[in-house]
PyMOL Python script that loads the backbone (N, CA, C, O; Angstrom):
from pymol import cmd

cmd.read_pdbstr("""\
ATOM      1  N   MET A   1       0.837  -1.154  -0.005  1.00  0.00           N
ATOM      2  CA  MET A   1      -0.028  -0.046  -0.014  1.00  0.00           C
ATOM      3  C   MET A   1       0.862   1.224   0.027  1.00  0.00           C
ATOM      4  O   MET A   1       1.817   1.307   0.800  1.00  0.00           O
ATOM      5  N   ALA A   2       0.534   2.146  -0.781  1.00  0.00           N
ATOM      6  CA  ALA A   2       1.291   3.438  -0.918  1.00  0.00           C
ATOM      7  C   ALA A   2       1.004   4.344   0.217  1.00  0.00           C
ATOM      8  O   ALA A   2      -0.140   4.418   0.666  1.00  0.00           O
ATOM      9  N   VAL A   3       1.970   5.029   0.697  1.00  0.00           N
ATOM     10  CA  VAL A   3       1.810   6.003   1.805  1.00  0.00           C
ATOM     11  C   VAL A   3       1.537   7.389   1.250  1.00  0.00           C
ATOM     12  O   VAL A   3       0.854   8.184   1.896  1.00  0.00           O
ATOM     13  N   VAL A   4       2.046   7.693   0.084  1.00  0.00           N
ATOM     14  CA  VAL A   4       1.817   9.010  -0.524  1.00  0.00           C
ATOM     15  C   VAL A   4       0.928   8.726  -1.809  1.00  0.00           C
ATOM     16  O   VAL A   4       1.222   7.826  -2.595  1.00  0.00           O
ATOM     17  N   LYS A   5      -0.143   9.525  -1.969  1.00  0.00           N
ATOM     18  CA  LYS A   5      -0.994   9.372  -3.245  1.00  0.00           C
ATOM     19  C   LYS A   5      -1.077  10.675  -3.896  1.00  0.00           C
ATOM     20  O   LYS A   5      -0.806  11.708  -3.284  1.00  0.00           O
ATOM     21  N   THR A   6      -1.466  10.658  -5.198  1.00  0.00           N
ATOM     22  CA  THR A   6      -1.533  11.771  -6.072  1.00  0.00           C
ATOM     23  C   THR A   6      -3.099  12.088  -6.240  1.00  0.00           C
ATOM     24  O   THR A   6      -3.859  11.171  -6.549  1.00  0.00           O
ATOM     25  N   ILE A   7      -3.526  13.255  -6.057  1.00  0.00           N
ATOM     26  CA  ILE A   7      -4.925  13.676  -6.363  1.00  0.00           C
ATOM     27  C   ILE A   7      -4.885  14.163  -7.812  1.00  0.00           C
ATOM     28  O   ILE A   7      -4.417  15.269  -8.084  1.00  0.00           O
ATOM     29  N   GLN A   8      -5.375  13.338  -8.739  1.00  0.00           N
ATOM     30  CA  GLN A   8      -5.313  13.617 -10.087  1.00  0.00           C
ATOM     31  C   GLN A   8      -5.900  15.014 -10.560  1.00  0.00           C
ATOM     32  O   GLN A   8      -5.340  15.667 -11.440  1.00  0.00           O
ATOM     33  N   GLU A   9      -7.026  15.423  -9.946  1.00  0.00           N
ATOM     34  CA  GLU A   9      -7.630  16.647 -10.324  1.00  0.00           C
ATOM     35  C   GLU A   9      -6.776  17.913 -10.016  1.00  0.00           C
ATOM     36  O   GLU A   9      -6.907  18.973 -10.627  1.00  0.00           O
ATOM     37  N   LYS A  10      -5.899  17.698  -9.020  1.00  0.00           N
ATOM     38  CA  LYS A  10      -5.146  18.893  -8.639  1.00  0.00           C
ATOM     39  C   LYS A  10      -3.703  18.943  -9.241  1.00  0.00           C
ATOM     40  O   LYS A  10      -3.001  19.947  -9.125  1.00  0.00           O
ATOM     41  N   CYS A  11      -3.295  17.809  -9.891  1.00  0.00           N
ATOM     42  CA  CYS A  11      -1.979  17.773 -10.430  1.00  0.00           C
ATOM     43  C   CYS A  11      -1.946  18.537 -11.750  1.00  0.00           C
ATOM     44  O   CYS A  11      -2.733  18.245 -12.650  1.00  0.00           O
ATOM     45  N   LYS A  12      -1.043  19.515 -11.878  1.00  0.00           N
ATOM     46  CA  LYS A  12      -1.047  20.480 -12.984  1.00  0.00           C
ATOM     47  C   LYS A  12       0.216  20.398 -13.832  1.00  0.00           C
ATOM     48  O   LYS A  12       0.531  21.343 -14.555  1.00  0.00           O
ATOM     49  N   SER A  13       0.935  19.300 -13.756  1.00  0.00           N
ATOM     50  CA  SER A  13       2.047  18.984 -14.573  1.00  0.00           C
ATOM     51  C   SER A  13       3.233  19.937 -14.416  1.00  0.00           C
ATOM     52  O   SER A  13       3.894  20.242 -15.409  1.00  0.00           O
ATOM     53  N   CYS A  14       3.536  20.435 -13.159  1.00  0.00           N
ATOM     54  CA  CYS A  14       4.543  21.321 -12.877  1.00  0.00           C
ATOM     55  C   CYS A  14       5.899  20.519 -12.686  1.00  0.00           C
ATOM     56  O   CYS A  14       6.997  21.044 -12.874  1.00  0.00           O
ATOM     57  N   TYR A  15       5.735  19.304 -12.327  1.00  0.00           N
ATOM     58  CA  TYR A  15       6.907  18.367 -12.157  1.00  0.00           C
ATOM     59  C   TYR A  15       7.851  18.712 -11.024  1.00  0.00           C
ATOM     60  O   TYR A  15       8.960  18.179 -10.978  1.00  0.00           O
ATOM     61  N   ALA A  16       7.452  19.589 -10.101  1.00  0.00           N
ATOM     62  CA  ALA A  16       8.275  19.946  -9.012  1.00  0.00           C
ATOM     63  C   ALA A  16       8.665  18.728  -8.087  1.00  0.00           C
ATOM     64  O   ALA A  16       9.763  18.590  -7.548  1.00  0.00           O
ATOM     65  N   CYS A  17       7.580  17.858  -7.987  1.00  0.00           N
ATOM     66  CA  CYS A  17       7.830  16.649  -7.146  1.00  0.00           C
ATOM     67  C   CYS A  17       8.712  15.754  -7.736  1.00  0.00           C
ATOM     68  O   CYS A  17       9.434  15.124  -6.964  1.00  0.00           O
ATOM     69  N   ILE A  18       8.829  15.538  -9.014  1.00  0.00           N
ATOM     70  CA  ILE A  18       9.685  14.775  -9.735  1.00  0.00           C
ATOM     71  C   ILE A  18      11.143  15.352  -9.481  1.00  0.00           C
ATOM     72  O   ILE A  18      12.038  14.595  -9.103  1.00  0.00           O
ATOM     73  N   ARG A  19      11.344  16.570  -9.674  1.00  0.00           N
ATOM     74  CA  ARG A  19      12.696  17.189  -9.499  1.00  0.00           C
ATOM     75  C   ARG A  19      13.165  17.138  -8.036  1.00  0.00           C
ATOM     76  O   ARG A  19      14.367  17.262  -7.800  1.00  0.00           O
ATOM     77  N   ASN A  20      12.317  16.968  -7.086  1.00  0.00           N
ATOM     78  CA  ASN A  20      12.712  16.927  -5.720  1.00  0.00           C
ATOM     79  C   ASN A  20      12.600  15.549  -5.041  1.00  0.00           C
ATOM     80  O   ASN A  20      12.811  15.432  -3.834  1.00  0.00           O
ATOM     81  N   CYS A  21      12.290  14.581  -5.770  1.00  0.00           N
ATOM     82  CA  CYS A  21      12.284  13.162  -5.185  1.00  0.00           C
ATOM     83  C   CYS A  21      13.754  12.605  -5.121  1.00  0.00           C
ATOM     84  O   CYS A  21      14.403  12.471  -6.159  1.00  0.00           O
ATOM     85  N   PRO A  22      14.264  12.286  -3.907  1.00  0.00           N
ATOM     86  CA  PRO A  22      15.638  11.835  -3.934  1.00  0.00           C
ATOM     87  C   PRO A  22      15.836  10.452  -4.356  1.00  0.00           C
ATOM     88  O   PRO A  22      16.988  10.039  -4.493  1.00  0.00           O
ATOM     89  N   VAL A  23      14.830   9.687  -4.579  1.00  0.00           N
ATOM     90  CA  VAL A  23      14.994   8.286  -5.013  1.00  0.00           C
ATOM     91  C   VAL A  23      14.389   8.019  -6.422  1.00  0.00           C
ATOM     92  O   VAL A  23      14.370   6.901  -6.938  1.00  0.00           O
ATOM     93  N   ARG A  24      13.911   9.117  -6.979  1.00  0.00           N
ATOM     94  CA  ARG A  24      13.263   9.072  -8.391  1.00  0.00           C
ATOM     95  C   ARG A  24      12.100   8.098  -8.353  1.00  0.00           C
ATOM     96  O   ARG A  24      12.040   7.205  -9.198  1.00  0.00           O
ATOM     97  N   ALA A  25      11.163   8.231  -7.402  1.00  0.00           N
ATOM     98  CA  ALA A  25      10.077   7.265  -7.260  1.00  0.00           C
ATOM     99  C   ALA A  25       8.846   7.896  -7.854  1.00  0.00           C
ATOM    100  O   ALA A  25       7.765   7.441  -7.481  1.00  0.00           O
ATOM    101  N   ILE A  26       8.860   8.898  -8.743  1.00  0.00           N
ATOM    102  CA  ILE A  26       7.802   9.471  -9.392  1.00  0.00           C
ATOM    103  C   ILE A  26       7.944   9.476 -10.852  1.00  0.00           C
ATOM    104  O   ILE A  26       8.985   9.880 -11.371  1.00  0.00           O
ATOM    105  N   LYS A  27       6.909   9.030 -11.569  1.00  0.00           N
ATOM    106  CA  LYS A  27       7.011   9.040 -13.037  1.00  0.00           C
ATOM    107  C   LYS A  27       5.835   9.773 -13.594  1.00  0.00           C
ATOM    108  O   LYS A  27       4.852   9.980 -12.882  1.00  0.00           O
ATOM    109  N   VAL A  28       5.894  10.202 -14.921  1.00  0.00           N
ATOM    110  CA  VAL A  28       4.789  10.855 -15.505  1.00  0.00           C
ATOM    111  C   VAL A  28       4.098   9.860 -16.445  1.00  0.00           C
ATOM    112  O   VAL A  28       4.674   9.163 -17.280  1.00  0.00           O
ATOM    113  N   THR A  29       2.742   9.890 -16.185  1.00  0.00           N
ATOM    114  CA  THR A  29       1.847   9.048 -16.972  1.00  0.00           C
ATOM    115  C   THR A  29       0.660   9.940 -17.450  1.00  0.00           C
ATOM    116  O   THR A  29      -0.052  10.489 -16.609  1.00  0.00           O
ATOM    117  N   ASP A  30       0.442  10.089 -18.731  1.00  0.00           N
ATOM    118  CA  ASP A  30      -0.668  10.954 -19.228  1.00  0.00           C
ATOM    119  C   ASP A  30      -0.673  12.429 -18.558  1.00  0.00           C
ATOM    120  O   ASP A  30      -1.702  12.947 -18.123  1.00  0.00           O
ATOM    121  N   LYS A  31       0.551  13.018 -18.528  1.00  0.00           N
ATOM    122  CA  LYS A  31       0.754  14.319 -18.026  1.00  0.00           C
ATOM    123  C   LYS A  31       0.377  14.403 -16.503  1.00  0.00           C
ATOM    124  O   LYS A  31      -0.052  15.453 -16.026  1.00  0.00           O
ATOM    125  N   GLN A  32       0.544  13.310 -15.784  1.00  0.00           N
ATOM    126  CA  GLN A  32       0.224  13.345 -14.376  1.00  0.00           C
ATOM    127  C   GLN A  32       1.429  12.643 -13.672  1.00  0.00           C
ATOM    128  O   GLN A  32       1.936  11.632 -14.156  1.00  0.00           O
ATOM    129  N   ALA A  33       1.863  13.207 -12.527  1.00  0.00           N
ATOM    130  CA  ALA A  33       2.985  12.666 -11.785  1.00  0.00           C
ATOM    131  C   ALA A  33       2.472  11.517 -10.953  1.00  0.00           C
ATOM    132  O   ALA A  33       1.640  11.793 -10.089  1.00  0.00           O
ATOM    133  N   GLN A  34       2.837  10.332 -11.091  1.00  0.00           N
ATOM    134  CA  GLN A  34       2.460   9.158 -10.331  1.00  0.00           C
ATOM    135  C   GLN A  34       3.534   8.598  -9.413  1.00  0.00           C
ATOM    136  O   GLN A  34       4.664   8.435  -9.876  1.00  0.00           O
ATOM    137  N   ILE A  35       3.272   8.293  -8.158  1.00  0.00           N
ATOM    138  CA  ILE A  35       4.219   7.726  -7.274  1.00  0.00           C
ATOM    139  C   ILE A  35       4.381   6.254  -7.600  1.00  0.00           C
ATOM    140  O   ILE A  35       3.414   5.542  -7.873  1.00  0.00           O
ATOM    141  N   LEU A  36       5.567   5.842  -7.565  1.00  0.00           N
ATOM    142  CA  LEU A  36       5.915   4.441  -7.653  1.00  0.00           C
ATOM    143  C   LEU A  36       6.078   3.788  -6.297  1.00  0.00           C
ATOM    144  O   LEU A  36       7.164   3.820  -5.718  1.00  0.00           O
ATOM    145  N   PRO A  37       5.008   3.194  -5.781  1.00  0.00           N
ATOM    146  CA  PRO A  37       5.134   2.705  -4.348  1.00  0.00           C
ATOM    147  C   PRO A  37       6.227   1.738  -4.113  1.00  0.00           C
ATOM    148  O   PRO A  37       6.701   1.647  -2.980  1.00  0.00           O
ATOM    149  N   GLU A  38       6.656   1.028  -5.057  1.00  0.00           N
ATOM    150  CA  GLU A  38       7.802   0.061  -4.768  1.00  0.00           C
ATOM    151  C   GLU A  38       9.109   0.827  -4.568  1.00  0.00           C
ATOM    152  O   GLU A  38      10.034   0.273  -3.974  1.00  0.00           O
ATOM    153  N   ARG A  39       9.230   2.037  -5.020  1.00  0.00           N
ATOM    154  CA  ARG A  39      10.481   2.861  -4.860  1.00  0.00           C
ATOM    155  C   ARG A  39      10.334   3.882  -3.903  1.00  0.00           C
ATOM    156  O   ARG A  39      11.365   4.383  -3.455  1.00  0.00           O
ATOM    157  N   CYS A  40       9.171   4.305  -3.483  1.00  0.00           N
ATOM    158  CA  CYS A  40       8.937   5.480  -2.565  1.00  0.00           C
ATOM    159  C   CYS A  40       9.461   5.073  -1.244  1.00  0.00           C
ATOM    160  O   CYS A  40       9.242   3.936  -0.824  1.00  0.00           O
ATOM    161  N   ILE A  41      10.225   6.047  -0.482  1.00  0.00           N
ATOM    162  CA  ILE A  41      10.743   5.774   0.817  1.00  0.00           C
ATOM    163  C   ILE A  41       9.886   6.617   1.842  1.00  0.00           C
ATOM    164  O   ILE A  41      10.166   6.615   3.041  1.00  0.00           O
ATOM    165  N   SER A  42       8.877   7.304   1.343  1.00  0.00           N
ATOM    166  CA  SER A  42       7.876   8.015   2.209  1.00  0.00           C
ATOM    167  C   SER A  42       8.558   9.133   2.952  1.00  0.00           C
ATOM    168  O   SER A  42       8.324   9.331   4.144  1.00  0.00           O
ATOM    169  N   CYS A  43       9.397   9.860   2.258  1.00  0.00           N
ATOM    170  CA  CYS A  43      10.129  10.941   2.976  1.00  0.00           C
ATOM    171  C   CYS A  43       9.280  12.189   3.079  1.00  0.00           C
ATOM    172  O   CYS A  43       9.465  13.022   3.967  1.00  0.00           O
ATOM    173  N   GLY A  44       8.310  12.304   2.116  1.00  0.00           N
ATOM    174  CA  GLY A  44       7.398  13.461   2.158  1.00  0.00           C
ATOM    175  C   GLY A  44       7.854  14.760   1.365  1.00  0.00           C
ATOM    176  O   GLY A  44       7.165  15.780   1.367  1.00  0.00           O
ATOM    177  N   ASN A  45       9.065  14.655   0.686  1.00  0.00           N
ATOM    178  CA  ASN A  45       9.406  15.717  -0.091  1.00  0.00           C
ATOM    179  C   ASN A  45       8.470  16.227  -1.032  1.00  0.00           C
ATOM    180  O   ASN A  45       8.250  17.432  -1.148  1.00  0.00           O
ATOM    181  N   CYS A  46       7.866  15.273  -1.760  1.00  0.00           N
ATOM    182  CA  CYS A  46       6.839  15.593  -2.799  1.00  0.00           C
ATOM    183  C   CYS A  46       5.579  16.289  -2.262  1.00  0.00           C
ATOM    184  O   CYS A  46       4.940  17.109  -2.922  1.00  0.00           O
ATOM    185  N   VAL A  47       5.270  15.899  -1.017  1.00  0.00           N
ATOM    186  CA  VAL A  47       4.057  16.484  -0.365  1.00  0.00           C
ATOM    187  C   VAL A  47       4.374  17.909   0.077  1.00  0.00           C
ATOM    188  O   VAL A  47       3.521  18.788  -0.042  1.00  0.00           O
ATOM    189  N   ARG A  48       5.521  18.145   0.559  1.00  0.00           N
ATOM    190  CA  ARG A  48       5.992  19.507   0.977  1.00  0.00           C
ATOM    191  C   ARG A  48       6.146  20.439  -0.191  1.00  0.00           C
ATOM    192  O   ARG A  48       5.823  21.623  -0.086  1.00  0.00           O
ATOM    193  N   ILE A  49       6.634  19.933  -1.306  1.00  0.00           N
ATOM    194  CA  ILE A  49       7.057  20.786  -2.386  1.00  0.00           C
ATOM    195  C   ILE A  49       5.845  21.117  -3.333  1.00  0.00           C
ATOM    196  O   ILE A  49       5.906  22.113  -4.054  1.00  0.00           O
ATOM    197  N   CYS A  50       4.790  20.324  -3.338  1.00  0.00           N
ATOM    198  CA  CYS A  50       3.716  20.471  -4.248  1.00  0.00           C
ATOM    199  C   CYS A  50       2.836  21.741  -3.944  1.00  0.00           C
ATOM    200  O   CYS A  50       2.107  21.788  -2.953  1.00  0.00           O
ATOM    201  N   ALA A  51       2.939  22.704  -4.796  1.00  0.00           N
ATOM    202  CA  ALA A  51       2.153  23.950  -4.662  1.00  0.00           C
ATOM    203  C   ALA A  51       0.662  23.761  -4.847  1.00  0.00           C
ATOM    204  O   ALA A  51      -0.143  24.488  -4.264  1.00  0.00           O
ATOM    205  N   GLN A  52       0.297  22.786  -5.656  1.00  0.00           N
ATOM    206  CA  GLN A  52      -1.130  22.543  -5.884  1.00  0.00           C
ATOM    207  C   GLN A  52      -1.795  21.695  -4.848  1.00  0.00           C
ATOM    208  O   GLN A  52      -3.013  21.513  -4.858  1.00  0.00           O
ATOM    209  N   LYS A  53      -0.960  21.153  -3.915  1.00  0.00           N
ATOM    210  CA  LYS A  53      -1.472  20.176  -2.904  1.00  0.00           C
ATOM    211  C   LYS A  53      -1.950  18.933  -3.536  1.00  0.00           C
ATOM    212  O   LYS A  53      -2.856  18.295  -2.999  1.00  0.00           O
ATOM    213  N   ALA A  54      -1.426  18.556  -4.597  1.00  0.00           N
ATOM    214  CA  ALA A  54      -1.851  17.252  -5.345  1.00  0.00           C
ATOM    215  C   ALA A  54      -1.241  16.033  -4.678  1.00  0.00           C
ATOM    216  O   ALA A  54      -1.752  14.937  -4.910  1.00  0.00           O
ATOM    217  N   LYS A  55      -0.213  16.127  -3.887  1.00  0.00           N
ATOM    218  CA  LYS A  55       0.305  14.978  -3.226  1.00  0.00           C
ATOM    219  C   LYS A  55      -0.235  14.958  -1.797  1.00  0.00           C
ATOM    220  O   LYS A  55      -0.291  16.015  -1.167  1.00  0.00           O
ATOM    221  N   GLN A  56      -0.633  13.808  -1.259  1.00  0.00           N
ATOM    222  CA  GLN A  56      -1.214  13.651   0.043  1.00  0.00           C
ATOM    223  C   GLN A  56      -0.733  12.407   0.760  1.00  0.00           C
ATOM    224  O   GLN A  56      -0.601  11.373   0.105  1.00  0.00           O
ATOM    225  N   ILE A  57      -0.472  12.425   1.993  1.00  0.00           N
ATOM    226  CA  ILE A  57      -0.155  11.244   2.714  1.00  0.00           C
ATOM    227  C   ILE A  57      -1.413  10.599   3.066  1.00  0.00           C
ATOM    228  O   ILE A  57      -2.348  11.232   3.558  1.00  0.00           O
ATOM    229  N   GLU A  58      -1.453   9.281   2.809  1.00  0.00           N
ATOM    230  CA  GLU A  58      -2.574   8.358   2.954  1.00  0.00           C
ATOM    231  C   GLU A  58      -2.768   8.198   4.464  1.00  0.00           C
ATOM    232  O   GLU A  58      -1.819   7.934   5.202  1.00  0.00           O
ATOM    233  N   SER A  59      -4.047   8.368   4.915  1.00  0.00           N
ATOM    234  CA  SER A  59      -4.345   8.148   6.329  1.00  0.00           C
ATOM    235  C   SER A  59      -5.362   7.058   6.523  1.00  0.00           C
ATOM    236  O   SER A  59      -6.306   6.957   5.739  1.00  0.00           O
ATOM    237  N   ASP A  60      -5.218   6.298   7.464  1.00  0.00           N
ATOM    238  CA  ASP A  60      -6.157   5.144   7.798  1.00  0.00           C
ATOM    239  C   ASP A  60      -6.850   5.442   9.107  1.00  0.00           C
ATOM    240  O   ASP A  60      -7.486   4.557   9.679  1.00  0.00           O
ATOM    241  N   TRP A  61      -6.746   6.666   9.598  1.00  0.00           N
ATOM    242  CA  TRP A  61      -7.409   6.932  10.916  1.00  0.00           C
ATOM    243  C   TRP A  61      -8.929   6.713  10.905  1.00  0.00           C
ATOM    244  O   TRP A  61      -9.493   6.214  11.879  1.00  0.00           O
ATOM    245  N   GLN A  62      -9.557   7.070   9.853  1.00  0.00           N
ATOM    246  CA  GLN A  62     -11.077   6.824   9.764  1.00  0.00           C
ATOM    247  C   GLN A  62     -11.348   5.296   9.883  1.00  0.00           C
ATOM    248  O   GLN A  62     -12.161   4.851  10.693  1.00  0.00           O
ATOM    249  N   ARG A  63     -10.659   4.551   9.076  1.00  0.00           N
ATOM    250  CA  ARG A  63     -10.884   3.085   9.053  1.00  0.00           C
ATOM    251  C   ARG A  63     -10.549   2.488  10.367  1.00  0.00           C
ATOM    252  O   ARG A  63     -11.275   1.605  10.824  1.00  0.00           O
ATOM    253  N   ILE A  64      -9.448   2.924  11.042  1.00  0.00           N
ATOM    254  CA  ILE A  64      -9.077   2.362  12.342  1.00  0.00           C
ATOM    255  C   ILE A  64     -10.186   2.695  13.419  1.00  0.00           C
ATOM    256  O   ILE A  64     -10.614   1.841  14.195  1.00  0.00           O
ATOM    257  N   SER A  65     -10.574   3.882  13.402  1.00  0.00           N
ATOM    258  CA  SER A  65     -11.599   4.292  14.464  1.00  0.00           C
ATOM    259  C   SER A  65     -12.893   3.547  14.232  1.00  0.00           C
ATOM    260  O   SER A  65     -13.588   3.236  15.200  1.00  0.00           O
ATOM    261  N   GLU A  66     -13.267   3.233  12.941  1.00  0.00           N
ATOM    262  CA  GLU A  66     -14.437   2.500  12.723  1.00  0.00           C
ATOM    263  C   GLU A  66     -14.305   1.033  13.249  1.00  0.00           C
ATOM    264  O   GLU A  66     -15.234   0.460  13.818  1.00  0.00           O
ATOM    265  N   MET A  67     -13.143   0.496  13.029  1.00  0.00           N
ATOM    266  CA  MET A  67     -12.823  -0.856  13.518  1.00  0.00           C
ATOM    267  C   MET A  67     -12.867  -0.922  14.986  1.00  0.00           C
ATOM    268  O   MET A  67     -13.445  -1.866  15.525  1.00  0.00           O
ATOM    269  N   LEU A  68     -12.266   0.062  15.720  1.00  0.00           N
ATOM    270  CA  LEU A  68     -12.277   0.128  17.099  1.00  0.00           C
ATOM    271  C   LEU A  68     -13.733   0.242  17.674  1.00  0.00           C
ATOM    272  O   LEU A  68     -14.062  -0.400  18.672  1.00  0.00           O
ATOM    273  N   GLU A  69     -14.569   1.056  17.031  1.00  0.00           N
ATOM    274  CA  GLU A  69     -15.963   1.179  17.388  1.00  0.00           C
ATOM    275  C   GLU A  69     -16.710  -0.150  17.309  1.00  0.00           C
ATOM    276  O   GLU A  69     -17.444  -0.540  18.217  1.00  0.00           O
ATOM    277  N   LYS A  70     -16.484  -0.837  16.161  1.00  0.00           N
ATOM    278  CA  LYS A  70     -17.205  -2.132  15.968  1.00  0.00           C
ATOM    279  C   LYS A  70     -16.634  -3.113  16.974  1.00  0.00           C
ATOM    280  O   LYS A  70     -17.383  -3.980  17.424  1.00  0.00           O
ATOM    281  N   SER A  71     -15.410  -3.048  17.351  1.00  0.00           N
ATOM    282  CA  SER A  71     -14.869  -3.990  18.307  1.00  0.00           C
ATOM    283  C   SER A  71     -15.477  -3.683  19.689  1.00  0.00           C
ATOM    284  O   SER A  71     -15.868  -4.620  20.384  1.00  0.00           O
ATOM    285  N   ALA A  72     -15.569  -2.452  20.101  1.00  0.00           N
ATOM    286  CA  ALA A  72     -16.161  -2.004  21.326  1.00  0.00           C
ATOM    287  C   ALA A  72     -17.659  -2.459  21.500  1.00  0.00           C
ATOM    288  O   ALA A  72     -18.141  -2.945  22.524  1.00  0.00           O
ATOM    289  N   ASP A  73     -18.282  -2.221  20.353  1.00  0.00           N
ATOM    290  CA  ASP A  73     -19.764  -2.554  20.343  1.00  0.00           C
ATOM    291  C   ASP A  73     -20.039  -4.127  20.440  1.00  0.00           C
ATOM    292  O   ASP A  73     -21.073  -4.558  20.950  1.00  0.00           O
ATOM    293  N   SER A  74     -19.120  -4.889  19.958  1.00  0.00           N
ATOM    294  CA  SER A  74     -19.343  -6.319  19.963  1.00  0.00           C
ATOM    295  C   SER A  74     -18.998  -6.915  21.317  1.00  0.00           C
ATOM    296  O   SER A  74     -19.388  -8.061  21.538  1.00  0.00           O
ATOM    297  N   GLN A  75     -18.319  -6.273  22.235  1.00  0.00           N
ATOM    298  CA  GLN A  75     -17.972  -6.738  23.463  1.00  0.00           C
ATOM    299  C   GLN A  75     -18.918  -6.508  24.580  1.00  0.00           C
ATOM    300  O   GLN A  75     -18.648  -6.911  25.711  1.00  0.00           O
TER     301      GLN A  75
END
""", "prot")
cmd.dss("prot")
cmd.show_as("cartoon", "prot")
cmd.util.cbc("prot")
cmd.orient("prot")
């Protein structure tokens, strides 16, 4: 599972994330910068540098809290 994701609607082909990725874990597909999860080291450089806020750290807090609620209700 990828830690960083791209919001396609916000990505405007500026390629700042590609230039700032220390491990070259971002490629361009159909004029959109895509994270390569197998290469990504989750450093967050692309998230910090993206002026359009098109890169986002994936969060599972909502899913975790739902699981905890279900667990508490079943006990």
